[in-house]
Each structure stands twice: as structure tokens, then as C-alpha cells.
ZASE-862726 format. One line per 2 residues: their letters; for each residue z, x, y of C-alpha. Coordinates in Angstrom, 1 decimal. Each point is the difference from the previous one (the first is absolute). Example, Ala and Ser with C-alpha at 12.3 -4.5 7.8 and 13.67 -1.06 7.14 Angstrom:
2
as) 7.8 12.3 -4.5 ~ -0.7 1.4 3.4
This chain:
458
md) 0.2 0.1 -0.1 ~ -1.3 1.4 3.4
ms) 2.9 -1.0 2.1 ~ 3.2 2.0 1.1
vf) 3.5 -1.4 0.8 ~ -0.5 0.6 3.9
dl) -2.9 -2.4 -0.5 ~ 2.2 -2.6 -1.2
fk) 2.8 0.8 2.6 ~ -1.2 0.5 3.3
ig) 1.9 0.5 3.2 ~ -1.0 -2.0 2.7
vg) 0.7 -3.0 2.2 ~ 0.5 -3.8 -0.3
ps) -0.7 -2.9 -0.5 ~ -2.6 0.0 -2.4
ss) -1.6 2.8 -2.1 ~ -3.1 -2.0 -0.8
ht) -0.4 -1.4 3.6 ~ 1.8 2.5 2.2
vg) -0.4 3.7 -1.8 ~ -3.1 -0.6 -1.5
pm) -2.1 -1.1 3.1 ~ 1.6 3.0 2.0
va) -1.1 2.4 -2.6 ~ -3.5 -1.9 0.1
ar) -0.6 0.1 3.2 ~ 0.9 3.4 0.6
rf) -1.9 1.4 -3.1 ~ -3.3 -2.0 2.0
ll) 0.2 2.1 2.7 ~ 0.8 3.2 -1.5
dn) -3.2 -0.7 -2.7 ~ -2.2 -0.6 3.3
ap) 1.0 2.9 2.2 ~ -0.5 1.6 2.7
ld) 0.5 -3.2 2.4 ~ -0.5 1.4 3.4
dv) -3.2 -2.2 0.0 ~ 1.3 -3.1 -1.4
ae) -0.5 -3.0 2.4 ~ 2.4 -2.9 -1.9
vk) 1.7 -0.6 -3.4 ~ 0.5 -3.5 -1.4
ae) 2.4 -0.8 -3.0 ~ -0.9 -3.3 -1.7
ly) 2.8 -1.5 -2.6 ~ -0.6 -2.3 -2.8
gs) 1.9 -2.3 -2.7 ~ 3.8 0.7 -0.4
la) -0.1 2.8 2.8 ~ -1.3 -2.5 2.8
lt) 2.1 -2.9 -1.4 ~ 3.3 1.6 0.0
gi) -1.1 3.1 2.2 ~ 2.1 -0.7 3.1
gh) 3.2 -1.0 -1.9 ~ -0.5 3.8 -2.1
at) -0.9 1.6 3.1 ~ -3.3 0.9 -1.1
dk) -1.4 -0.4 3.6 ~ 2.5 2.8 1.0
av) -0.7 2.4 -3.0 ~ -3.8 0.0 0.6
ll) 0.1 0.8 3.6 ~ 2.7 2.3 -0.9
gl) -2.0 2.0 -3.0 ~ -3.2 -0.1 2.9
ig) 2.2 2.1 2.5 ~ 0.7 2.5 -2.7
et) 3.3 -1.1 -1.4 ~ 1.6 0.1 -3.8
pq) 2.5 -1.8 -2.0 ~ 2.0 2.7 -0.8
dv) 0.1 1.6 3.8 ~ -0.2 -2.9 2.2
vp) 3.3 -0.7 1.9 ~ 0.9 -3.9 -0.6
tr) 1.9 -0.1 3.3 ~ -3.1 1.2 1.9
vd) -2.7 -2.5 -1.4 ~ 0.3 -2.8 2.4
aq) 0.1 2.0 3.1 ~ -3.2 2.2 -1.3
la) -1.8 -3.3 -0.9 ~ 1.1 -1.8 3.1
ea) -1.2 2.8 2.5 ~ -3.4 0.0 -2.2
ea) -0.4 -3.6 0.8 ~ 1.0 0.1 3.8
ag) -2.5 2.8 0.3 ~ -2.7 -1.7 -1.9
ql) -0.8 3.1 -1.7 ~ 0.8 1.8 -3.4
al) -0.1 3.9 -0.2 ~ -1.7 0.7 -3.5
lg) 2.1 2.2 -2.0 ~ 1.8 0.9 3.5
qh) -3.3 1.4 1.5 ~ -2.7 -2.2 0.7
vv) 0.2 -3.0 2.2 ~ -1.8 -3.1 -0.6
pf) 0.6 -3.3 1.1 ~ 2.0 -2.4 -1.8
kr) 0.5 -4.0 0.1 ~ 1.4 -2.5 -2.7
gt) -2.5 -2.6 -1.1 ~ -2.9 2.7 0.7
hl) 1.2 3.1 -1.7 ~ 2.7 -1.5 -2.2
vf) -1.3 -3.0 -2.1 ~ 2.1 -2.0 -2.3
hm) -2.8 -2.0 -2.3 ~ 2.6 -2.8 -1.5
ae) -2.3 -2.0 -1.8 ~ -2.0 3.1 -2.1
sl) 0.9 2.2 -2.5 ~ -1.9 3.2 -0.8
pe) -1.4 0.2 -3.8 ~ 2.2 3.0 -1.6
hp) 3.7 -0.7 0.8 ~ 1.7 -2.6 2.1
ng) 1.3 2.4 2.8 ~ -3.4 1.1 1.4
mr) -0.9 2.0 3.4 ~ -2.7 0.6 1.5
ft) -0.6 2.9 2.7 ~ -2.9 0.7 2.1
lt) -0.8 2.6 2.5 ~ -2.6 0.4 2.7
rk) -1.0 3.1 1.5 ~ -1.6 0.1 3.7
dg) -3.5 0.6 -1.3 ~ 0.3 -3.9 -1.9
as) 0.6 1.7 -3.5 ~ 2.8 -1.7 -2.3
vs) 1.7 0.3 -3.0 ~ 1.7 -2.4 -1.9
kv) 2.4 0.4 -3.1 ~ 2.2 -2.4 -1.9
yy) 3.6 0.7 -1.3 ~ 2.1 -1.7 -2.4
sv) 3.7 0.2 0.2 ~ 0.8 -0.4 -3.6
gg) 4.1 -0.2 -0.1 ~ 2.4 3.0 0.7
gf) -1.5 1.5 2.6 ~ -3.1 1.0 -2.3
ir) -3.3 -0.7 1.6 ~ -3.7 0.5 -1.3
ee) -3.0 0.0 1.8 ~ -2.9 -2.7 -1.1
ge) -1.3 1.1 -3.0 ~ 2.3 3.0 -0.9
ea) 0.9 -1.4 -3.4 ~ -3.6 1.0 -1.3
va) 0.4 3.3 0.8 ~ 0.9 2.4 -2.7
va) 3.2 2.0 1.2 ~ 1.1 3.2 -1.7
sv) 3.5 -0.6 -1.1 ~ 2.6 2.7 -0.4
vv) 0.5 0.9 -4.0 ~ 3.4 -0.7 -0.6
py) 2.1 1.1 -3.5 ~ 1.0 -3.8 -0.2
pf) -2.8 -2.2 1.0 ~ 0.8 -3.7 -0.3
gt) -1.8 -3.6 0.8 ~ 2.6 -1.8 -1.8
md) 3.6 -0.3 -0.8 ~ -1.1 0.4 -3.8
el) -1.7 3.2 0.9 ~ 3.3 1.5 1.8
la) 2.1 -1.4 -2.9 ~ -2.4 1.9 -2.2
hg) 0.3 3.3 1.9 ~ 3.5 -0.1 0.0
vr) 0.2 -0.4 -3.9 ~ -2.0 2.7 -0.2
sg) 1.3 2.4 2.4 ~ 3.8 -0.9 -0.2
lt) 0.2 -0.4 3.7 ~ 1.1 -3.0 2.2
ip) -1.9 -1.8 2.4 ~ 1.4 1.7 3.1
qm) -0.8 3.4 -1.7 ~ -3.7 -0.9 -0.7
lr) -0.3 -1.1 3.5 ~ 1.2 3.2 1.5
an) -2.0 1.7 -2.4 ~ -3.2 -1.5 1.4
ec) 1.4 0.2 3.6 ~ 0.2 3.7 -0.4
vr) -3.8 0.7 -0.5 ~ -0.1 -0.9 3.5
is) 2.7 1.2 1.6 ~ 3.0 2.6 -0.7
dd) 3.5 -1.5 -1.6 ~ 1.4 1.0 3.1
vl) -2.4 -1.8 2.2 ~ 0.3 -3.2 -2.1
na) 3.8 0.1 -0.1 ~ -0.2 0.3 4.1
gl) -2.0 -2.9 0.0 ~ 1.9 -2.0 -2.3
dk) 3.3 0.8 2.2 ~ -2.1 -0.8 3.1
iw) -0.9 -3.4 -1.3 ~ 3.6 -0.9 -1.0
hv) 1.4 1.2 3.6 ~ -2.2 -2.2 1.9
mr) 0.6 -3.2 -2.2 ~ 3.9 0.8 0.3
dc) -0.2 0.7 3.9 ~ -2.2 -3.5 0.0
ia) 3.1 -1.9 -1.9 ~ 2.4 1.3 2.1
hg) -1.9 -0.5 3.2 ~ -0.4 -3.6 -1.1
ld) 3.6 -0.3 -1.1 ~ 0.8 0.9 3.7
tp) -2.3 -2.3 2.1 ~ 0.3 -3.1 1.1
gq) -2.1 -2.3 2.0 ~ -3.2 -2.2 -0.4
lp) -3.1 0.8 -1.7 ~ -3.3 0.2 1.9
gg) -2.8 -2.4 -0.5 ~ 1.2 -3.6 1.4
ln) 1.8 -1.4 -2.9 ~ 3.2 0.9 1.3
vk) 1.2 1.5 -3.0 ~ 3.6 1.6 0.2
rr) 0.6 3.4 -1.3 ~ 2.8 -0.9 -2.9
aa) 0.7 3.1 -1.8 ~ 1.9 2.0 2.5
sl) 2.6 -3.1 0.5 ~ 0.2 -0.8 -3.6
wk) 0.5 3.8 -0.8 ~ 3.1 0.1 2.5
qa) 1.3 -3.0 -1.8 ~ -0.3 1.4 -3.4
qd) 1.6 3.3 1.3 ~ 2.9 -2.0 1.8
sa) 0.7 -2.1 -2.9 ~ 0.0 2.9 -2.8
gs) 3.1 -0.1 -2.1 ~ 1.0 -3.6 1.3
pn) 1.2 -2.7 -2.0 ~ -3.2 -1.8 0.5
sl) -2.6 2.6 -1.1 ~ -1.6 -1.0 -3.0
ph) -1.1 2.4 -2.8 ~ -3.9 0.1 0.9
da) 0.6 1.4 3.2 ~ -1.7 3.3 -0.9
mh) -3.1 -2.2 -0.8 ~ 0.5 -1.7 3.3
qv) -0.3 3.4 1.7 ~ -3.2 0.7 -2.1
sl) -1.4 -3.1 1.8 ~ 1.2 1.3 3.3
ya) -1.4 3.3 -0.3 ~ -3.5 -1.4 -1.0
ma) 0.0 -2.7 3.1 ~ 1.0 2.7 2.3
vn) -3.4 2.1 -1.0 ~ -2.2 -3.1 0.4
ee) 1.7 -0.8 3.3 ~ -0.7 3.6 1.1
na) -3.4 -0.9 -1.5 ~ -0.8 -3.0 2.0
ag) 1.2 1.5 2.9 ~ -2.7 2.6 0.0
gr) 2.2 3.0 -1.0 ~ -0.1 3.0 -2.4
vv) -0.3 -1.1 -3.5 ~ -1.3 1.6 -3.2
ta) -2.8 -2.4 -2.0 ~ 1.6 -0.8 -3.6
pt) -2.5 -0.7 -0.7 ~ -0.8 -2.3 3.0
ng) 1.8 -0.3 3.4 ~ 0.9 -3.8 -1.0
aa) 1.8 1.2 -2.9 ~ 1.4 2.9 1.4
gi) 3.9 -1.0 -0.2 ~ 0.1 -0.3 -3.9
ip) -0.5 3.7 -1.1 ~ 2.6 1.7 2.8
av) 2.5 -3.1 -0.5 ~ 0.0 1.2 -4.0
lr) -0.2 3.7 0.6 ~ 3.0 -0.2 2.7
yy) 1.9 -2.2 -3.0 ~ -0.8 2.7 -2.5
ae) 1.4 2.8 2.0 ~ 3.3 -1.9 1.6
dc) 1.0 -2.3 -2.9 ~ -1.5 1.7 -3.1
kp) 2.1 3.1 0.9 ~ -2.9 2.3 -1.6
sd) 1.1 3.4 -1.2 ~ -3.1 1.5 1.9
pv) -1.4 -2.5 2.5 ~ -2.3 2.7 1.2
tg) -1.8 0.1 -3.2 ~ 0.2 -3.8 -0.7
vr) -1.4 -1.0 3.3 ~ -3.3 2.1 -0.6
nf) -0.4 -1.4 -4.0 ~ 0.5 -3.8 1.9
ll) -3.1 0.7 2.4 ~ -2.0 1.9 -2.7
ta) 0.5 -3.0 -2.5 ~ -0.5 -2.4 2.6
aa) -3.4 1.6 1.2 ~ -1.0 -0.4 -3.5
ig) 0.6 -3.6 -0.1 ~ -1.7 -0.4 3.3
ml) -2.9 1.9 -1.0 ~ -0.6 -2.1 -3.1
ck) 0.4 -3.2 2.1 ~ -2.5 1.1 2.6
rn) -2.6 1.3 -2.3 ~ 0.3 -3.1 -2.6
as) 0.7 -2.7 2.5 ~ 0.9 0.3 3.5
is) 2.6 0.5 2.8 ~ -1.6 -1.8 2.6
ga) 1.7 -3.8 0.6 ~ -3.5 -0.8 1.6
ei) -1.4 0.5 -3.8 ~ 2.1 -1.3 -2.2
gc) 3.3 -1.3 2.1 ~ 3.6 1.1 0.2
qg) 0.1 0.8 -3.3 ~ -1.6 3.5 0.3
ev) 1.9 0.8 2.8 ~ 3.7 -1.1 -0.4
gv) -0.9 -0.5 -4.0 ~ -1.3 3.3 -0.3
ac) 3.0 1.8 2.6 ~ 2.4 -1.9 -2.6
am) -1.6 1.6 -3.3 ~ 0.0 3.6 1.9
aa) 3.4 0.0 1.2 ~ 1.2 -1.7 -3.7
ag) -1.7 2.9 -1.8 ~ 1.0 2.9 2.4
lv) 3.9 -1.2 -0.3 ~ -0.2 0.1 -4.0
aa) -1.9 3.6 0.0 ~ 2.8 1.3 2.9
lg) 2.6 -1.1 -2.6 ~ -1.6 1.8 -2.7
gs) -1.8 -3.0 -1.5 ~ -2.7 0.7 -3.0
ng) -3.7 -0.8 0.7 ~ 0.2 -3.4 -1.9
qi) 3.0 -0.8 2.1 ~ -1.7 0.9 3.3
en) -3.4 -2.0 -1.1 ~ 2.5 -3.0 -0.8
aa) 1.8 -0.1 3.2 ~ -3.6 0.4 1.9
ei) -1.4 -3.2 -1.9 ~ 3.0 -2.3 0.5
gi) -0.3 0.9 3.6 ~ -3.5 -1.1 0.3
eh) 0.2 -2.9 -2.6 ~ 2.6 -2.0 2.1
hl) -2.2 0.3 3.4 ~ -3.2 -1.4 -1.8
gm) -1.7 -2.2 2.2 ~ 1.9 0.5 3.2
tc) -2.1 -0.9 2.7 ~ -0.4 1.8 3.7
dp) 0.4 -2.7 2.6 ~ 1.6 1.5 3.2
ig) 1.1 -2.2 2.5 ~ -1.9 0.6 3.4
gl) -1.6 3.1 -1.8 ~ 3.0 1.7 0.6
vq) 1.7 2.3 -2.6 ~ 3.3 -1.5 0.5
ip) 0.2 -3.5 -1.8 ~ 0.3 0.2 -3.1
ci) -0.7 3.6 -0.3 ~ 3.3 1.2 1.1
er) 2.3 -1.7 -2.3 ~ -2.7 0.4 -2.7
ng) 1.0 3.6 0.0 ~ 3.7 -0.7 -0.3
mg) -0.8 -1.9 -3.0 ~ -2.6 2.1 -1.5
av) 2.6 3.0 0.4 ~ 2.7 -1.8 -1.9
ka) -2.5 -1.1 -2.6 ~ -1.0 3.7 -0.6
it) 3.3 0.6 -0.8 ~ 0.6 -2.5 -2.5
aa) -3.5 0.9 -1.7 ~ 1.3 3.5 -0.2
sl) 3.5 -1.1 -1.4 ~ -2.0 -2.2 -3.0
al) -2.2 2.8 -0.6 ~ 2.9 2.4 -0.3
kg) 1.7 -2.0 -2.6 ~ -2.6 -0.5 -2.4
dg) -1.9 2.8 -1.9 ~ -3.4 -0.1 1.8
th) -1.7 -2.3 -2.1 ~ -1.1 -3.4 1.2
fv) -2.5 -2.7 -0.6 ~ -2.4 0.1 3.4
sl) -1.7 3.6 1.1 ~ 0.0 1.2 3.3
de) -3.6 0.3 -0.4 ~ -0.3 -3.9 -0.7
vi) 2.1 -1.0 2.5 ~ -1.9 2.1 2.8
et) -3.5 -1.9 -1.4 ~ 1.9 -3.4 0.1
mr) 0.8 1.1 3.8 ~ -3.5 0.8 0.5
qt) -1.3 -3.2 -1.4 ~ 2.5 -2.3 1.6
ga) -1.1 1.4 3.5 ~ -3.6 -0.5 -0.9
dm) 0.8 -3.8 -0.6 ~ 2.4 -0.3 3.5
qa) -1.8 -1.8 2.3 ~ -0.3 2.0 3.3
ky) 2.0 -1.9 1.8 ~ 3.2 1.3 -1.6
ke) -1.6 3.7 0.4 ~ 1.3 1.3 3.5
ts) -2.2 -2.2 1.9 ~ 3.1 -2.5 1.3
lg) -2.4 -2.8 -0.8 ~ 2.3 -1.6 -2.7
gl) 3.0 -0.1 -1.7 ~ 3.7 0.6 2.2
ai) -2.3 0.9 2.9 ~ -1.4 -3.0 0.5
hv) 2.7 -2.6 -1.1 ~ 2.5 1.6 2.5
it) -2.1 0.0 2.7 ~ -1.1 -3.5 -0.7
vn) 3.7 -0.9 -0.3 ~ 0.9 1.5 3.1
ha) -3.1 -1.6 2.1 ~ 0.8 -3.4 -1.4
ac) 4.0 0.4 1.2 ~ -1.2 0.6 3.9
């Protein structure tokens, strides 16, 4: 599989990996591919399908403009974004890649095609560059989930794969490698990664991912206020966290308070995401809270003897599950619903926790299968096109489910009735059968019901 752990875990900004991170990367790539830019007269960006329908709520418009002025998801400063874009729009111009200035006007240079989709994926965008002599070039890109993008027709182009010691396209293949080699899943993933980079670089990268995740939780647990977007949703993680700390050890505390805290960790991350803060795609932004929450649960509540190694094994194993889901189904809510985001993140976290706790390869597979199986059919129907309701709470619930799945798997011997490969294929087919209105369009489900009820009450 020609994919790295750092493809699944990317440091970026909220609120959406497919609608924010992907479009930002695509816009910048389009300009870099068509440099030099000194004779450019104008640039036009057009958004289609889910990118158009939920683009405002998902900050796709902001992301495209940031990409055009040269920002990257990993380096953009979230607190400066609104001022940067307000200044550009007030001036009526953009500095392409921070250098060449061209005119800019919404509706002319940034167009939302609400009623039209492009053929290869629901998240389509077209960029057109016109030079001063009238010559123009146009390219279509698709944001396929988790911050991954591809150019139109790119899949048809053969890409040279890195030769790794344990290649796998299914979990059955990975398990077979484990039987032959006697290695665990994280050990095999480490060997594959070290074909590309050194062991020290891999460890540093994994540690950085965990540090960003941990900092995101901490910031979310300390930040009250209201989320942007117009729904007037209050951030709850900080107040609930304070309440939990104040009541710790009191007669009214419940036996499941540790699980309650896990929910708050996940909600804290996704409130940060909804506010446009710094997060890690895991495997997407909409599901970014589950893996950090379960990782913190492992590091603090499971009392590991070697937490550093455990965290690294967790992330490597989680990445293996994410790779399989992306390759054989999808991690895009616009393509297969939230089962491909929260469901996959739950499976990744469950498998990672089992690996960190020393579980067998069979137990790792079992945990991942349980995690996805009980999210099958979950729709993506965000209210107002915002990554807030039901997304934030879904991460809290998904984190608890991941721990439950890991617990069930660890209490077994790794044998189970439904295989991970079978449940991933079921997820793919379920997504194909799902109506488009339930796949990140805000045209059906909870999004429409709640808005209709609110309007009727006015």
C-alpha cells in the first residue's frame, strides 16, 4: 500500500479536512503547477456538489482564498485568517502565492454551483487561470476525504510504489504477514515506514502528532465561548471539564466518570476544529477528536509502563486501519456518510488502543471490526452545513465506543464471526446505497428537520 502514517495524520486547521484542508492544498497546487504567475490577469475558483452546498459552513471559501495566497494547512495561523481575508476582500484583490496581485470579487472569481456536481467525486472544484494575452488553463481537482486531493483523471495514471517489506491491501494480507514473520501490526507498519524515513525521523513525527493532539485537547478544555457560523452553539467542553474536576471524588461522582472525561476530550478537540483551530486529521477533521481522546485515556488512565512506545504503536496501528478503509471504501463523508469518518476513526482508535495495551494481531482486527460495524449506515447531515451538530457530540460517543470495542476484543482470543475486510466492504456498499442528501449536503436528515422545525416555530 503506497500510503504513509503521515498521510493519515496531517496537522492542519478546522473545520473540515475535505472542505477546508483539501481545497486549500488544491488551490495552492494549481498555482504552483502553473507558475510563473507575473502575467496572470485573473484566477477563478468554482465549487461543485458538497463543496458548494456546505462550503460556507465548512469554510471552503476561506480555504480556497488562503490557498491562492500561498498558505498551507500546517503553517497557516488560525487567529490571523479572518483579518487576512477581510483585508483581501476589502481591497478587492489577491496576492497569488503572496506575490502577484490580481483582482478578486465574490460571485465572479469564486462561484458556488449548488445544483451541479462533477463526475468523479461529490467534492469537486475547478480552477481557471487567465493570462494577460488571453490564454487560459483550467484544472479540476477532487477533495476525497482526510485532506487528500487528486487531479481529474489522476487515478488512471500509474504511480511508482515504494517497495515495502510488508505490502498489504487487505487485513487478511496484513495478518498473513504477521503469521509468517511473527511480528505485530505496529512492528510491520514501522518496518514499512522505515523504507522511506529513518527510525528517528519516524519517532519524531509520531511524537509531534501526539503533542499537537494533546495540546488541542488542553486548549479546548480551557476555552469557553460560542462557536462561529450563526447557530450560536456554545462551547461546552470547558465548563463540563471544570464541573468534572470540581466534583471528582465527591459522593455524587459516578463510576463511569473516566469515560465521561474521554467524551470531553473528544468534544474539546472538535470544538477547536469547529472554531477553525489547529487539529490533526484523524483520519478527517470531522472525526478528529476520537483518536486524541482515546490516546489520552491510554496515557493517563491505563497507566502504561512505557507510554512513549505505547503511543507510537497506537498511531502506527490506527494508521493501518485508516489505510485499509481509505483504500477499500472511503473516509469521505460526502462519499459514504459519517460511517466513513466517525466510524473509521472509532475503528482506528479501538485498534490502536488494543495494540498499545499489547493485544494480539487478531484482537487488533477484532477491535477495528467492532468499531466500524456499529457505525454502519451513519449519515452525514450537519445542521446549517457546519461541523458542529451532530459532529461534536458524535466524536464524544465515538471515543467511548472505541474503548468499549477495545475492551471486548481484549477479553476475547481474536476469533470473531465478521472480518474487518468484510465490514469495510459493507461500509462501502452501504455508502453507495445511501442517498446523496444524507452525504454532507445538508439537504436531508437532521439538517433539514431541525431547520424546518425552527422555521415553523417562528
